[in-house]
RODO-24251 format. One line per 4 residues: number of its first residue (from 1); for each residue x, y, z of N, C-alpha, C. Coordinates in nm, 2 decimals, padded with zeros to 4 digits. Each point is the difference from the previous one (the first is absolute). Example, Ala and Ser with C-alpha at 12.3 -4.5 7.8 and 13.67 -1.06 7.14 Angstrom:
<pts>
1> 01.32,-00.57,00.78,-00.09,00.12,00.00,00.09,00.12,00.00  -00.04,00.11,-00.07,00.09,00.11,00.00,-00.08,00.11,00.08
</pts>
This chain:
<pts>
1> -00.14,02.86,00.81,00.06,-00.13,-00.02,-00.04,-00.05,-00.14  00.03,00.08,-00.10,-00.04,-00.02,-00.14,00.09,-00.12,-00.06  00.13,00.02,00.01,00.09,-00.10,-00.07,00.02,-00.12,00.09  00.02,00.01,00.13,00.03,-00.11,00.08,-00.12,-00.10,00.01
5> -00.12,00.04,-00.02,-00.12,-00.09,00.00,-00.05,-00.03,-00.14  00.08,00.04,-00.10,-00.03,-00.03,-00.14,-00.14,00.04,-00.04  -00.04,00.13,00.03,-00.13,00.05,-00.05,00.00,-00.01,-00.15  -00.11,-00.05,-00.06,-00.01,00.00,-00.15,00.02,00.13,-00.06
9> 00.05,00.00,-00.12,00.02,00.13,-00.08,-00.14,00.06,-00.02  -00.01,00.13,-00.02,-00.12,00.07,-00.02,-00.08,-00.05,-00.12  00.07,-00.04,-00.11,-00.07,-00.05,-00.12,-00.07,-00.13,00.03  00.05,-00.08,00.09,-00.06,-00.13,00.04,-00.12,00.03,00.09
13> 00.02,00.10,00.10,-00.11,00.03,00.09,-00.12,00.06,-00.08  00.02,00.06,-00.12,-00.10,00.06,-00.07,-00.08,-00.11,-00.09  00.07,-00.11,-00.02,-00.06,-00.10,-00.09,-00.12,-00.07,00.07  00.00,-00.02,00.13,-00.11,-00.06,00.07,00.00,00.05,00.14
17> -00.11,00.02,00.06,-00.01,00.05,00.14,00.08,-00.09,00.10  00.08,00.06,00.08,00.08,-00.07,00.10,-00.05,00.04,00.14  00.01,-00.08,00.10,-00.05,00.03,00.13,00.11,-00.03,00.10  00.01,00.08,00.11,00.10,-00.02,00.11,00.14,00.02,-00.05
21> 00.02,00.09,-00.09,00.13,00.04,-00.05,00.03,00.14,00.07  00.10,00.01,00.08,00.03,00.12,00.07,-00.12,00.06,00.07  -00.08,-00.09,00.07,-00.13,00.05,00.06,00.02,00.04,00.14  00.12,-00.03,00.06,00.02,00.04,00.14,00.13,00.07,00.02
25> 00.00,00.08,00.10,00.12,00.08,00.04,00.10,-00.10,00.08  00.13,00.03,-00.01,00.09,-00.08,00.08,-00.01,00.02,00.15  -00.07,00.11,00.03,-00.02,00.03,00.15,-00.13,-00.07,00.05  -00.08,-00.06,-00.08,-00.12,-00.06,00.05,00.03,-00.14,00.05
29> -00.08,-00.04,00.11,00.01,-00.13,00.05,-00.10,-00.09,-00.08  00.05,-00.10,-00.06,-00.08,-00.08,-00.09,00.04,-00.15,00.01  -00.09,-00.09,00.00,00.03,-00.14,00.02,-00.08,-00.09,-00.09  00.02,-00.12,00.00,-00.06,-00.10,-00.09,-00.15,-00.01,00.03
33> -00.05,00.02,00.12,-00.14,-00.01,00.03,-00.07,00.12,-00.06  00.06,00.12,00.01,-00.06,00.12,-00.06,00.00,-00.02,-00.16  00.10,-00.06,-00.05,00.00,-00.03,-00.15,-00.11,-00.09,-00.04  -00.02,-00.11,00.08,-00.11,-00.09,-00.03,-00.14,00.08,00.00
37> -00.02,00.08,00.10,-00.13,00.08,00.00,-00.01,00.09,-00.12  00.11,00.07,-00.03,00.00,00.10,-00.11,-00.03,-00.07,-00.13  00.07,-00.12,-00.02,-00.01,-00.07,-00.13,-00.14,-00.05,-00.02  -00.05,-00.07,00.10,-00.14,-00.05,-00.01,-00.10,00.10,-00.03
41> 00.01,00.12,00.06,-00.09,00.11,-00.02,00.01,00.05,-00.15  00.13,00.01,-00.04,00.02,00.04,-00.14,-00.05,-00.10,-00.10  00.01,-00.13,00.03,-00.04,-00.11,-00.09,-00.16,00.01,-00.02  -00.07,00.03,00.11,-00.14,00.02,-00.01,-00.04,00.09,-00.11
45> 00.07,00.12,-00.01,-00.03,00.10,-00.10,00.05,-00.05,-00.14  00.11,-00.06,00.00,00.06,-00.04,-00.13,-00.08,-00.11,-00.06  -00.05,-00.10,00.08,-00.07,-00.11,-00.06,-00.14,00.04,-00.04  -00.05,00.12,00.05,-00.13,00.05,-00.05,00.01,00.04,-00.14
49> 00.12,00.03,-00.05,00.01,00.05,-00.14,00.09,-00.08,-00.09  00.08,-00.09,00.07,00.10,-00.09,-00.08,-00.02,-00.15,00.04  -00.01,-00.09,-00.10,-00.01,-00.14,00.04,00.13,-00.06,00.05  00.11,00.06,-00.03,00.13,-00.05,00.04,00.09,00.11,00.05
53> 00.07,-00.02,00.11,00.10,00.09,00.06,00.13,-00.08,00.01  00.11,00.06,-00.04,00.13,-00.06,00.01,00.08,00.06,00.12  00.04,-00.09,00.09,00.09,00.04,00.11,00.14,-00.06,-00.04  00.10,00.09,00.01,00.13,-00.04,-00.04,00.10,00.05,00.11
57> 00.11,-00.08,00.01,00.10,00.05,00.10,00.07,-00.12,00.06  00.09,00.03,00.09,00.08,-00.11,00.06,00.00,00.00,00.15  -00.07,00.09,00.06,00.00,00.00,00.15,-00.10,-00.11,00.05  00.06,-00.10,00.05,-00.07,-00.13,00.02,-00.11,00.01,00.10
61> 00.02,00.06,00.11,-00.10,00.01,00.10,-00.12,00.09,-00.04  00.03,00.10,-00.08,-00.10,00.10,-00.05,-00.09,-00.07,-00.11  00.06,-00.09,-00.07,-00.08,-00.07,-00.10,-00.09,-00.10,00.07  00.06,-00.07,00.10,-00.08,-00.11,00.07,-00.11,00.06,00.08
65> 00.02,00.12,00.06,-00.11,00.06,00.08,-00.12,00.04,-00.08  00.02,00.03,-00.13,-00.12,00.03,-00.09,-00.07,-00.13,-00.04  00.08,-00.11,-00.02,-00.05,-00.12,-00.05,-00.06,-00.09,00.12  00.07,00.01,00.11,-00.04,-00.09,00.11,-00.04,00.06,00.13
69> 00.03,00.13,00.01,-00.04,00.07,00.13,00.12,-00.01,00.10  -00.02,00.06,00.11,00.10,00.00,00.11,-00.07,-00.04,00.13  00.08,-00.05,00.09,-00.05,-00.04,00.13,-00.05,00.12,00.08  -00.11,-00.02,00.07,-00.05,00.11,00.09,00.09,00.00,00.13
73> 00.09,00.10,00.00,00.09,00.01,00.12,-00.04,00.12,00.08  00.03,00.01,00.13,-00.03,00.11,00.08,00.06,00.13,-00.05  -00.07,00.11,00.03,00.06,00.13,-00.03,00.12,00.03,00.08  00.10,00.07,-00.06,00.13,00.02,00.07,-00.01,00.13,00.08
77> 00.05,00.00,00.12,00.01,00.12,00.08,00.11,00.09,-00.05  -00.04,00.13,-00.03,00.10,00.09,-00.05,00.12,00.03,00.09  -00.03,00.00,00.13,00.11,00.02,00.09,00.10,-00.12,00.00  -00.05,-00.12,-00.01,00.08,-00.12,00.00,00.09,00.00,-00.13
81> -00.07,00.04,-00.11,00.08,00.01,-00.13,00.11,00.10,00.01  -00.03,00.12,00.06,00.10,00.10,00.01,00.12,-00.04,00.09  -00.04,-00.08,00.11,00.11,-00.05,00.09,00.09,-00.10,-00.08  -00.06,-00.09,-00.07,00.08,-00.10,-00.07,00.08,00.07,-00.11
85> -00.06,00.10,-00.07,00.08,00.07,-00.10,00.12,00.07,00.06  -00.02,00.06,00.11,00.11,00.07,00.07,00.11,-00.10,00.04  -00.05,-00.11,00.05,00.10,-00.11,00.04,00.08,-00.05,-00.12  -00.07,-00.01,-00.11,00.07,-00.05,-00.12,00.11,00.10,-00.04
89> -00.04,00.13,00.02,00.10,00.11,-00.04,00.12,00.00,00.10  -00.03,-00.02,00.12,00.11,00.00,00.11,00.08,-00.13,00.01  -00.08,-00.11,00.00,00.07,-00.13,00.03,00.04,-00.07,-00.13  -00.06,00.04,-00.11,00.04,-00.07,-00.13,-00.09,-00.11,-00.03
93> -00.01,-00.04,-00.13,-00.09,-00.10,-00.05,00.04,-00.14,00.05  00.13,-00.02,00.03,00.05,-00.14,00.05,-00.07,-00.03,00.13  -00.01,00.10,00.09,-00.06,-00.02,00.13,-00.15,-00.04,-00.02  -00.07,00.07,-00.09,-00.14,-00.03,-00.02,-00.02,-00.14,-00.07
97> 00.10,-00.04,-00.08,-00.01,-00.13,-00.06,00.01,-00.11,00.11  00.09,00.02,00.09,00.02,-00.09,00.11,-00.12,-00.01,00.09  -00.07,00.11,00.02,-00.12,00.00,00.08,-00.11,-00.08,-00.07  -00.01,00.02,-00.13,-00.10,-00.07,-00.08,00.03,-00.15,00.00
101> 00.12,-00.04,-00.01,00.04,-00.14,00.00,-00.04,-00.06,00.14  00.01,00.07,00.10,-00.04,-00.05,00.13,-00.15,-00.01,00.02  -00.07,00.10,-00.05,-00.15,00.00,00.02,-00.07,-00.08,-00.11  00.05,-00.01,-00.12,-00.06,-00.07,-00.10,00.10,-00.06,-00.10
105> 00.06,-00.11,00.04,00.10,-00.06,-00.09,-00.05,-00.05,-00.13  -00.13,-00.03,-00.01,-00.05,-00.05,-00.12,00.00,00.12,-00.11  -00.06,00.11,00.04,00.00,00.11,-00.09,00.14,00.06,-00.03  00.09,-00.01,00.10,00.14,00.04,-00.01,00.06,-00.06,-00.13
109> -00.03,-00.13,-00.01,00.06,-00.08,-00.12,-00.07,00.02,-00.13  -00.11,00.08,00.01,-00.08,00.02,-00.13,00.02,00.15,-00.05  00.01,00.09,00.10,00.00,00.14,-00.04,00.13,00.05,-00.07  -00.01,00.10,-00.08,00.12,00.06,-00.06,00.07,00.08,00.12
113> 00.11,-00.05,00.04,00.07,00.06,00.12,00.06,00.14,-00.03  00.00,00.03,-00.13,00.05,00.14,-00.04,-00.12,00.10,00.00  -00.12,-00.05,00.03,-00.11,00.09,-00.01,-00.05,00.04,00.14  00.04,00.12,00.05,-00.03,00.04,00.14,-00.15,00.02,00.02
117> -00.08,00.03,-00.10,-00.14,00.02,00.01,-00.07,-00.13,00.04  00.04,-00.11,-00.07,-00.06,-00.13,00.03,00.04,-00.05,00.14  00.12,00.03,00.04,00.05,-00.04,00.13,-00.07,00.07,00.11  -00.02,00.13,-00.01,-00.07,00.08,00.10,-00.14,-00.04,00.01
121> -00.07,-00.02,-00.12,-00.14,-00.04,00.01,-00.02,-00.13,00.07  00.09,-00.10,-00.03,-00.01,-00.13,00.07,00.01,00.02,00.15  00.10,00.08,00.04,00.02,00.03,00.15,-00.12,00.06,00.06  -00.06,00.10,-00.08,-00.12,00.07,00.05,-00.11,-00.10,00.04
125> -00.02,-00.10,-00.09,-00.11,-00.09,00.02,00.03,-00.10,00.11  00.13,-00.03,00.01,00.04,-00.09,00.11,-00.02,00.07,00.14  00.03,00.12,00.01,-00.01,00.08,00.12,-00.15,00.02,00.04  -00.08,00.04,-00.11,-00.14,00.03,00.03,-00.08,-00.12,00.04
129> 00.02,-00.12,-00.06,-00.08,-00.12,00.02,00.07,-00.09,00.10  00.13,00.01,00.02,00.07,-00.09,00.09,00.02,-00.14,-00.07  -00.03,-00.01,-00.13,00.02,-00.12,-00.07,00.09,00.03,-00.13  00.07,-00.11,-00.05,00.08,00.02,-00.12,-00.09,00.05,-00.12
133> 00.06,00.09,-00.07,-00.06,00.05,-00.12,-00.04,-00.11,-00.10  00.09,-00.10,-00.01,-00.02,-00.11,-00.10,-00.12,-00.08,00.04  -00.04,-00.01,00.13,-00.11,-00.09,00.04,-00.13,00.07,-00.03  00.00,00.13,-00.04,-00.12,00.07,-00.03,-00.03,00.02,-00.15
137> 00.09,-00.06,-00.08,-00.01,00.02,-00.14,-00.07,-00.13,-00.06  -00.13,00.01,-00.02,-00.07,-00.12,-00.04,00.02,-00.03,-00.15  00.03,00.11,-00.07,00.02,-00.02,-00.15,-00.12,-00.06,-00.07  -00.12,00.02,00.06,-00.12,-00.05,-00.06,-00.05,00.10,-00.11
141> -00.01,-00.05,-00.12,-00.03,00.09,-00.11,-00.15,00.05,00.01  -00.02,00.12,-00.02,-00.14,00.06,00.00,-00.06,-00.01,-00.14  -00.13,-00.02,00.00,-00.07,-00.01,-00.12,-00.01,00.14,-00.07  00.03,00.01,-00.13,-00.01,00.12,-00.07,-00.12,-00.01,-00.09
145> -00.07,00.11,-00.04,-00.11,-00.01,-00.09,00.04,00.03,-00.14  00.12,-00.04,-00.03,00.05,00.01,-00.14,00.09,-00.12,-00.03  00.01,-00.04,-00.13,00.09,-00.11,-00.03,00.14,00.05,-00.02  00.10,-00.08,00.03,00.14,00.03,-00.01,00.07,-00.10,-00.08
149> 00.07,00.05,-00.10,00.09,-00.08,-00.08,00.14,00.06,00.02  00.09,-00.09,00.05,00.14,00.04,00.03,00.10,-00.04,-00.11  00.08,00.09,-00.05,00.10,-00.03,-00.10,00.13,00.05,00.05  00.10,-00.09,00.01,00.13,00.03,00.04,00.10,00.00,-00.12
153> 00.09,00.10,00.00,00.10,00.02,-00.11,00.13,-00.03,00.06  00.08,-00.09,-00.07,00.13,-00.03,00.05,00.10,-00.02,-00.12  00.12,00.01,00.03,00.11,-00.01,-00.10,00.10,-00.10,00.05  00.09,-00.04,-00.09,00.12,-00.08,00.03,00.08,00.09,00.10
157> 00.05,-00.07,00.11,00.07,00.08,00.11,00.11,00.09,-00.06  00.08,-00.05,-00.09,00.11,00.09,-00.06,-00.06,00.12,-00.07  -00.10,-00.02,-00.08,-00.07,00.11,-00.07,-00.06,00.09,00.10  -00.07,-00.05,00.10,-00.06,00.09,00.10,00.10,00.09,00.07
161> 00.11,-00.06,00.05,00.10,00.07,00.07,00.07,00.11,-00.09  00.02,-00.04,-00.13,00.05,00.10,-00.09,-00.09,00.12,-00.02  -00.13,-00.03,-00.01,-00.10,00.11,-00.01,00.00,00.09,00.13  00.01,-00.07,00.11,00.00,00.08,00.13,00.12,00.09,00.00
165> 00.12,-00.05,-00.03,00.12,00.08,00.00,-00.01,00.12,-00.10  -00.05,-00.03,-00.12,-00.02,00.11,-00.10,-00.10,00.10,00.05  -00.10,-00.04,00.07,-00.11,00.09,00.04,00.06,00.10,00.11  00.09,-00.06,00.09,00.06,00.09,00.10,00.09,00.10,-00.07
169> 00.07,-00.04,-00.10,00.09,00.10,-00.08,-00.09,00.10,-00.06  -00.11,-00.04,-00.06,-00.09,00.10,-00.06,-00.06,00.10,00.10  -00.03,-00.05,00.12,-00.06,00.09,00.11,00.11,00.10,00.04  00.12,-00.05,00.01,00.11,00.10,00.04,00.02,00.10,-00.11
173> -00.01,-00.04,-00.12,00.02,00.09,-00.12,-00.12,00.10,00.00  -00.12,-00.04,00.05,-00.12,00.08,00.00,00.00,00.10,00.11  00.10,-00.01,00.10,00.00,00.09,00.11,-00.03,-00.05,00.13  00.01,-00.13,00.03,-00.03,-00.05,00.13,00.08,00.06,00.11
177> 00.13,00.02,-00.02,00.08,00.06,00.10,-00.05,00.14,00.05  -00.04,00.08,-00.10,-00.06,00.13,00.03,-00.13,-00.01,00.08  -00.08,-00.09,-00.05,-00.13,-00.02,00.07,00.02,-00.05,00.14  00.10,-00.09,00.03,00.03,-00.04,00.13,00.06,00.11,00.09
181> 00.08,00.08,-00.06,00.05,00.12,00.08,-00.11,00.09,00.04  -00.10,00.02,-00.08,-00.11,00.09,00.04,-00.08,-00.06,00.11  00.00,-00.14,00.01,-00.08,-00.07,00.10,00.08,-00.03,00.12  00.13,00.02,-00.01,00.09,-00.03,00.11,-00.03,00.06,00.14
185> -00.05,00.12,00.00,-00.04,00.06,00.13,-00.11,-00.08,00.08  -00.07,-00.08,-00.08,-00.12,-00.07,00.06,00.03,-00.15,00.01  00.13,-00.04,00.00,00.04,-00.14,-00.01,-00.05,-00.08,00.11  -00.04,00.06,00.12,-00.05,-00.08,00.11,-00.14,-00.05,-00.02
189> -00.07,00.05,-00.10,-00.14,-00.04,-00.03,00.00,-00.15,-00.05  -00.10,-00.08,00.05,-00.01,-00.13,-00.04,-00.01,-00.02,-00.15  -00.07,00.10,-00.06,-00.02,00.00,-00.15,00.13,-00.01,-00.08  00.11,00.06,00.06,00.12,00.00,-00.07,00.10,-00.11,00.03
193> -00.05,-00.10,00.08,00.08,-00.12,00.03,-00.02,-00.09,-00.12  00.04,00.04,-00.11,-00.03,-00.07,-00.13,00.13,-00.02,-00.08  00.01,-00.11,-00.07,00.11,-00.03,-00.09,00.01,00.11,-00.10  00.12,00.05,-00.01,00.03,00.11,-00.10,00.03,00.13,00.08
197> -00.08,00.03,00.10,00.03,00.12,00.09,00.09,-00.04,00.11  -00.03,-00.11,00.07,00.08,-00.04,00.11,00.15,-00.01,-00.03  00.03,-00.06,-00.11,00.14,-00.01,-00.03,00.07,00.13,-00.04  -00.07,00.09,-00.06,00.05,00.13,-00.03,00.02,00.09,00.12
201> -00.09,-00.02,00.10,00.01,00.07,00.13,00.13,-00.04,00.06  00.03,-00.13,00.00,00.13,-00.04,00.05,00.12,00.06,-00.07  -00.01,00.02,-00.13,00.10,00.07,-00.07,00.01,00.15,00.04  -00.11,00.06,00.02,00.00,00.14,00.05,00.06,00.01,00.14
205> -00.02,-00.10,00.08,00.06,00.00,00.13,00.15,-00.03,00.01  00.05,-00.03,-00.12,00.14,-00.03,-00.01,00.04,-00.14,00.03  -00.10,-00.09,00.01,00.03,-00.14,00.04,00.05,-00.09,-00.12  -00.02,00.05,-00.12,00.05,-00.07,-00.12,00.01,00.10,-00.12
209> 00.06,-00.05,-00.10,00.02,00.08,-00.12,-00.13,-00.01,-00.09  -00.01,00.09,-00.09,-00.12,00.00,-00.09,-00.01,-00.13,-00.08  00.11,-00.05,-00.05,00.01,-00.13,-00.07,-00.05,-00.11,00.09  00.04,00.00,00.13,-00.04,-00.11,00.09,-00.15,00.01,00.03
213> -00.05,00.12,00.01,-00.14,00.02,00.02,-00.08,-00.05,-00.11  00.04,00.02,-00.13,-00.07,-00.04,-00.11,00.00,-00.16,-00.01  00.11,-00.06,00.03,00.01,-00.14,00.01,-00.09,-00.06,00.10  -00.01,00.07,00.12,-00.09,-00.05,00.10,-00.15,00.01,-00.04
217> -00.03,00.11,-00.07,-00.14,00.01,-00.06,-00.03,-00.12,-00.09  00.10,-00.03,-00.08,-00.02,-00.12,-00.10,-00.02,-00.13,00.08  00.09,-00.02,00.10,00.00,-00.12,00.08,-00.13,-00.01,00.08  -00.04,00.11,00.06,-00.13,-00.01,00.08,-00.12,-00.01,-00.09
221> 00.00,00.06,-00.12,-00.11,-00.02,-00.09,-00.01,-00.15,-00.05  00.12,-00.06,-00.03,-00.01,-00.14,-00.03,-00.05,-00.09,00.11  00.04,00.04,00.12,-00.04,-00.07,00.12,-00.15,00.01,00.02  -00.06,00.12,-00.03,-00.14,00.02,00.01,-00.07,-00.08,-00.10
225> 00.05,-00.01,-00.12,-00.06,-00.07,-00.11,-00.01,-00.15,00.04  00.11,-00.05,00.06,-00.01,-00.14,00.05,-00.11,-00.02,00.10  -00.01,00.10,00.09,-00.10,-00.01,00.11,-00.14,00.00,-00.06  -00.02,00.09,-00.11,-00.13,00.00,-00.07,-00.03,-00.14,-00.05
229> 00.09,-00.06,-00.07,-00.02,-00.12,-00.07,-00.03,-00.11,00.11  00.07,00.00,00.11,-00.02,-00.10,00.10,-00.15,00.01,00.06  -00.04,00.13,00.02,-00.13,00.02,00.05,-00.11,-00.04,-00.09  00.01,00.05,-00.13,-00.10,-00.03,-00.10,-00.01,-00.15,-00.04
233> 00.11,-00.07,00.00,00.00,-00.14,-00.03,-00.08,-00.08,00.09  -00.02,00.05,00.12,-00.08,-00.07,00.10,-00.15,00.00,-00.03  -00.04,00.09,-00.10,-00.14,00.02,-00.03,-00.03,-00.09,-00.12  -00.08,-00.10,00.02,-00.03,-00.10,-00.11,-00.10,00.06,-00.11
237> -00.05,00.12,00.03,-00.10,00.06,-00.09,00.07,00.08,-00.11  00.13,00.02,00.01,00.07,00.08,-00.10,00.04,-00.08,-00.12  -00.03,00.06,-00.12,00.04,-00.06,-00.13,00.12,00.07,-00.04  00.11,-00.08,-00.02,00.13,00.06,-00.03,00.03,00.00,-00.15
241> 00.06,00.11,-00.05,00.03,00.02,-00.14,00.13,00.08,00.00  00.07,-00.01,-00.12,00.11,00.09,-00.03,-00.07,00.12,-00.06  00.05,00.13,00.02,-00.07,00.12,-00.05,-00.03,-00.01,-00.15  00.09,-00.07,-00.08,-00.02,-00.01,-00.14,-00.11,-00.09,-00.04
245> -00.06,-00.08,00.09,-00.11,-00.09,-00.04,-00.14,00.07,00.00  00.00,00.11,-00.07,-00.13,00.08,00.00,-00.12,-00.08,-00.06  00.03,-00.08,-00.11,-00.11,-00.08,-00.06,-00.06,-00.10,00.10  00.09,-00.07,00.08,-00.04,-00.09,00.10,-00.08,00.06,00.11
249> 00.05,00.12,00.04,-00.07,00.08,00.11,-00.14,00.04,-00.04  -00.02,00.04,-00.13,-00.13,00.04,-00.05,-00.09,-00.12,-00.01  00.06,-00.11,-00.04,-00.08,-00.13,-00.01,-00.05,-00.04,00.14  00.08,00.02,00.10,-00.04,-00.03,00.14,-00.12,00.09,00.04
253> 00.02,00.13,-00.03,-00.11,00.09,00.04,-00.13,-00.03,-00.07  00.01,-00.03,-00.13,-00.12,-00.04,-00.07,-00.07,-00.12,00.05  00.08,-00.10,00.03,-00.06,-00.13,00.06,-00.06,00.03,00.14  00.06,00.09,00.07,-00.05,00.03,00.14,-00.13,00.07,-00.01
257> -00.01,00.09,-00.10,-00.13,00.08,-00.02,-00.11,-00.10,-00.04  00.03,-00.10,-00.08,-00.10,-00.10,-00.04,-00.04,-00.08,00.11  00.09,-00.04,00.09,-00.03,-00.08,00.12,-00.10,00.08,00.09  00.03,00.13,00.02,-00.09,00.08,00.09,-00.14,00.00,-00.06
261> -00.01,00.02,-00.14,-00.13,00.01,-00.06,-00.08,-00.13,00.02  00.08,-00.12,-00.01,-00.07,-00.13,00.02,-00.05,-00.02,00.14
</pts>
């Protein structure tokens, strides 16, 4: 998943050590709770030799889990998960959405209804506990033993959308279609239910033309960008800048370091 996940070029990876880049197989079961544990363990080692570690990305829940932690929910029964996954395959995602709406209408109106992993997980917790998933999400931030400075980068909406559209064109030119064809035999994996692959799989299935698939990738990428901004704007601790405001960002970092020392 080199192109579709925008893995940094080799020359960039060599400039500074990167972590959690292509660290897992698409066949592995991996979730946000495992990511929290892995990152906190890695940070112990990194902070032993570095005063500052930079976390970057746009996956909202995965950033939040490092900064705030995650609710302690019951372990999921593997047989129940297998049953729900099989039902998803046979009955379709719409049926599972309707079930979630019945069991937990609050979370139904919050969750990404295009994300079967989130829907299945919520149903699992509902069935195991007999209570709505949303009622068990305390969202109480855990104390971390390191300081956190959050910096958000944003652009004018037209500029942002133009860059997203151009990036998709660049990914197609770099070979995204070939990469997706190589992954097509494994399309049922949750890992591949991702913008960029999902739309090309529809094209391979004959459900749309290549041009239509590319336009869907652009539209879904823009939609995800809006979702990112909506999520992050709810966080009052984020300091927002245009990417070109490098001097202002450095000034903020300098002031923050002085505050910590005081």
